[in-house]
C-alpha positions in Angstrom: 21.3 8.8 37.4 19.2 8.1 34.4 16.1 8.8 32.6 13.3 7.4 35.0 15.3 8.8 37.6 12.8 11.6 38.6 15.2 13.6 40.7 16.9 14.5 36.8 15.4 17.5 34.5 15.9 16.0 30.1 17.8 19.3 30.3 20.3 18.3 32.3 20.5 14.3 30.9 23.4 13.9 30.5 25.0 17.1 30.4 28.2 16.8 32.6 31.0 19.6 33.8 29.5 22.5 32.1 29.5 25.7 33.8 26.6 27.9 34.5 22.9 27.0 34.7 21.5 25.0 31.5 18.1 24.5 32.0 16.7 27.4 30.0 13.2 25.6 28.4 12.3 25.4 32.9 13.5 29.0 33.7 11.4 29.7 30.5 8.2 27.5 31.3 9.0 28.9 34.7 9.0 32.5 34.3 5.4 32.1 31.7 3.8 29.4 34.3 3.4 32.5 36.7 3.1 35.0 34.7 0.0 33.6 33.4 -1.2 32.9 36.8 -0.7 36.8 38.4 -2.5 38.0 35.0 0.5 39.2 33.5 3.0 39.7 35.7 6.7 38.7 35.5 8.6 37.5 37.9 13.0 36.7 37.6 13.6 33.2 37.1 17.1 32.2 37.7 18.7 29.1 38.3 21.4 28.3 41.2 22.0 24.8 41.2 22.0 22.3 38.5 23.1 19.2 38.1 25.3 19.3 34.8 27.1 21.3 36.9 26.9 18.4 39.2 24.9 19.6 41.6 22.0 17.2 43.5 19.4 18.9 41.9 18.2 22.1 39.5 17.4 25.2 42.1 15.3 27.6 41.3 15.0 30.5 42.6 11.1 33.1 42.0 12.1 36.0 43.5 8.9 37.8 45.1 8.2 40.4 43.5 7.4 41.0 39.7 9.5 43.4 37.2 6.9 44.2 35.2 
């Protein structure tokens, strides 16, 4: 895995051995993008898998119902 690997987000690249997800920038970008495309509704976005924790990919769960 390196910078040229499309499976590794830049926020995780080179990070290992953490005990919780670290892709806060990606999570925030997803939340704000959803807010923009939905006309102002906010959605809960959680990272369930993270390369920095040893997972193969970073995976995000987006709740279907807006929280506001």
